[in-house]
N, C-alpha and C positions, 0 to 999 in steps of 0.2 A: 595811875603809880605814881610817872614821873613827876607830877605836880606833889604828890606826897612823901617823895624822896625831897624833894626841896625843902618844902614844910617840916618835913622833922629835921633836917640840918639847921634851918634859922626860920622857925614861927613867926617872928616878927618880921622878918624881911619878905617872905612869902606868905600868899593867901591858902586858906584852908580847901585842901580836896575837893571838900563836899562843893563849896561855893564853885569853882571852876566846875561841876559837874552839872548843877543846876541852873547856872546863868547862862544866857545868852542862846545860841542855837544849836549847843552842842546835842539834846538830847534830840533835837529831830533832824541835826543831821546825820546823828549815831543812828536813829531808829529809822528813818525812812530814806535818807541819801546815800548813805554807803553800803547801804544793805541793796543796792541795787543791783537785782543778778545780770544787768545787762554788759554793765562796769566793774563788777568783782569779778575776782579770781573764779577760776574751775575748783582749785583742788582745795584739800583743808589746810596745807600748810600753807599756799601762797596766800589764804583767806587769813593767817594768822599774822602772816609777815605782812599784809596788806591793812589789818586792824591794828597793828602795832605800830606802824609808818604813820599812818592816822594819827594817832594818841600822839608819839615823837613830836611829827609836827603842828601839830595844834598845840601843844603846850608851851611849843619854842616858841611860836609865833605868839600867843598869849603873854609870854614871861618876858620875853627879848627883844620883840618886836614893838614897832609902834601903832599897831592894829590891835583893837581890844579882842574881836572876834576871830580867830583862825580855824573854823571847822569847814568852812566852806574852801581856801585855798587849800586845805592839807585834802579833802576829799580830790580837788581839782589836781593837784601833785599827783596823789597816789593811782587817780584814774588815768593818768600819763602812764605811769609804772606798769600796771597793768598785763598792760602784751609781754612785756619784759618776763614778769612771774609764771604765765602762761605758756610762755616758749621755754625756760630754764627749768621749771618744777611744773614735770607733767609726770602724771599719772602710771603705775605701771601697765601694760598691756593686757588684755585677755588674753590667757593663754601662755604670756611671754614670761620668760625667764630672767 
């Protein structure tokens, strides 16, 4: 989505978002590595923040960094943030108000 926004703004400078999606290890990382149950957040809201964070970091590393593949670093960074997401975004206790 972020790469699509950049591509809409200036298609000559930024590459097509489909190229971002289907090149490199993005699909492998998104399907197998990012969905690991041990290192992903427990709540739905935390999982949404986790996924958006991985996407933003991946696109920023690919577009503005010197490294062509950013999915592995994005997953590692968001795995480090997961305990904070689990601590601050807790589900409502059963029977609690």
